[in-house]
N, C-alpha and C positions, 0 to 999 in steps of 0.2 A: 541635332540628331545624335543619339548614342547607340552603341552596340546593343545596349540593354533593351532597345525597342523591340528586338526580336522575340523577347519572351512573351509578348502579348499576341503573337500570331496564333490563330486557331490551329490546334494540332491537326496535321495532315492536310492543311490547305495549301494552295499554290503560293509560290514565293511572291512577296509584296514588293512594291517599288523600293521600300526601305531596305529590304533584304538585298535587292540587286545593287543598291548604292553601297551597302556594307561589303558585298562581294567584290565590287570593283576596288574599294579602298584596301581590302585585305589581299587582293590578287588571288582569291581562292573561290572555287565554285561552292555554292550552297545548295544542298539537296533537301527536299522535303522528306519527312518520315515515311510518307505514303510511297514515294517512288523507291526508296530503299527497301521498304517492306515487300514491294512487288519484285524488286531485283533479286531478293533472297528467298522468294516464294514463302513469304510470311515468316522469315527467319527460321526456315525449316531445319530441324536437327540434321537432315541429310546433307545440308550445305555448310554445316559447322566445321571449320577447319582448325580452330584453336580456342584455347581457354586460358586466361591469365587472371591475376589478381585484380586487374582493372577492367575486365570485361571479356566478352566473347567475340570471336572473329568468324565471319561467314563469307563464303564465296558467293558472289552475286554478279548478275549481268545487267549493266546499266542500259538506259534507253537507247544510247547510241551504239550498243553492241559490245562495249568494252567490258571485259571481265575484271572485276575488282575484288579486293579484300576489304570487307566492311566490318569495322570494329565498333561494337556497341559497348560504350563505357558503362560501368556499373551505375545503377540508379542511386547507390549510396553516396556517390560523389557530391560534395557540397559546393563544388566550383560554380561560380556565377557565370552568366553569359559573357560579361566583359572579360573576366579572367580567362575563360576558355578561348575566346576569339583572339585575345592577345597572344596566347600560347600558339594558336593556329598560325598567326601571322609570322611568328618566329620560325616555325617548322616550314612554312611555305617558302620563305626566303632563303632556305638552306638547300642547296642542290649539290650532289656529289655522286659519282658513279657507285660508291659503296654505301649510300644511304637510300632507304626506301622513299619513293616519291609519293607525296601526298596529293591526291586529286582534289579533295574538298572535304566538306563536313556538313553535318546536320545539327542545327540548334532549333529544335521544333518542340515547343512545350518544355517538358522536363527531359527530353531526349538529347543526349550528347553522343554523336556518332562520327567516326573518322572514316574516310574512304581513301584507301591506298591502292597503289598498283599491285596487281596479283602476281605472285612469284610461283612458278610452276613446281619447284622442288621443295616447297615448304621450309621448315626450319631445321637447323642442325639438331635440335633436341629430338625431332621426330625421325629424321633420316639417318643420322649417324649414331645418336645415343639412345634412341627410343626403341630399338629392336623391331622397328616396323619392317614390313616386307618390301624394302626398297631395292630397286635394281641398280642404284648408283654405286659405282666403284670408287671408294674413297682411298685411292692409292696415295703414296707419299707426296707426289707432285700436286695432287688436288688438295690435300690437307695443307701443304705449304702455302699454296696460293690463297686458300681461305684465310689463313692466319695473316698473310700480308695484306689482303683486302680489308679485313677488319681493322688492322693497324692503321691503314691509310684513312679509313673513314673516321676513326677516332682522332687521328692527328689533325684532320681537317677541322673537326669540331673544337678541338683543344687549342689549336694554334692559329687558324685562319679566320674562323668566324669571330665577329665582334658584336657584342661581348662574347667571351668564350662560353662554350656549352659543355657542361658535364652531364653525361647521360644518366648515371646513377643506377642503372639496372642492366649492365652488360651481362648477358648470359646466353646459353645455347638457344633458348626459345626465341630470343630477340635477334638472332642472326638468320636471315632468310636467304635462300639460294634461288637464282634465276635459272633459266633453261640451260645456260652455259656454266652453271655452278659458281657464278660470281656472287660473293657474299654481299649482303646489304643489311645495314644496321636498321632495326625498326624500333618502334615504340618510344617516342620522346615524351610520353606522358609523365615521366619522372624527371625530365630534364631540368637542370638548374643553370641559370645564366650567372656567370661570374665576371664582374667588372675587372679589367686588367690590373687595377691597382690593389686588389685584394689577394691575399695568399690563401684564404679559405673562407668558407661560410658555415656557420653553425646552423643546423637545420634539423627538422624532424626526420628520424631515420626512415628511409624508404629504400627498397631494393629486395634482394632475394638471399635468404640464408645460404651460406656456402660460398657466396661471391663477395661478401662485404669485407672491405679492408678493416683491420682492427681498430684504427683510430676513428674511423667513421662509425663503426658499430658501437664503440664504447663512449666516445665523446661527441658524436654527431658532427664532426668536422669534415666537411666534404671539400676535397680538392681534386685536381686532375689525377693525382696519384691514386685516388680511390678507383677510378675507371681503369687505371693501369693494373692495379691489383686484380680486379675482376677479369680483365683481359688475360692476365697470367693464368688464372684458374681455367679460363676458356681454352687457352693453348694446351694445358695439360689434358683437358678432356678430349680435345681434337687429336692429340698425339696418341693418347692411351685408348681412345675409343670407348670410354666409360664415363658416366656421370660422376661429378665430384661427391655426390651423396647417393648411396644405394643401400637402402634399408633391408633389402632382401639378402644381402651378404652377411657372413658372420660379423658379430659386433665389432671386432677389432679391425675389420676390413671395410667398414661401411663408409668411412670418410677418407677420400683420396689424399687430402692435404695433411692427414695425421702421419703419413709416412715421412720419416725424418728428412730424407734427402730431398723430397719435394718441398717441404716446408722451408728448408734453408735456401733452395733455389728461388722460391717465390719471394722471400725477403730481399735477396740480392737484386732480383728483377725490379721490385717495387722501388727500392732505394735509388735506382738510376733515374726514375721519374722522367724519362725522355723517350720520345718515339724514334729519334734518329738512330739509336742503336738497334731498334726492332726492324727498321727498314734498310739499314746500311748494307747488310751482308746477305740480302735475300737472293 
């Protein structure tokens, strides 16, 4: 039996015995496309809570009454069933208070769907930077705690998980907030596993413009420092309350990192390449 057996199940049908065996092996729940379609009211636009380069996210209510965030991955993805489920296995085995919890997934026909825990206060991109009508008060204490929580989540991925995980797309829209405003890192769809004996991996560029470390954007060399650079950009956004790119501003003010003093600070921050300094004096 292989994971690829899943591709032959009739779309929308009930889970087969093979599915259940795979579910047990991966320690993850498998959902059918039909039950997720019902949970989101046929993926209604009214339930859509997010949109990214890798797919759309919907709020849905599962059969057991649990409210979930259901991410429908882009149909353009060429990832096979085996590769998808291997990635799911990695995500499922990683648990930390500052990482979004994965409930399960759907591999039904050509559908690739992830089911996450729903977080009441959405993402930093929408609540802090998006200009939405949010009642959240982002005082300095709250912003400080968000920075520390993200640092702890990344430190866990970089230093405690084996093999180490580099997220590769740390940005405001991938930092979600629970009801107590605790930050949780989401979207491991771009994650790259790094064996401990390697200093970097050359890879196809993936991520978001404005957050990419120079050596990654130019040479495709991804290391843990690439995430640290992105985290530095995120900190500046959290402190300043504005996006790192805002094309509605005058041309010379659109890019936050073009300001000389910020650029120098980012370079010093990245060169340290360690989370201990980020967490030591909080």
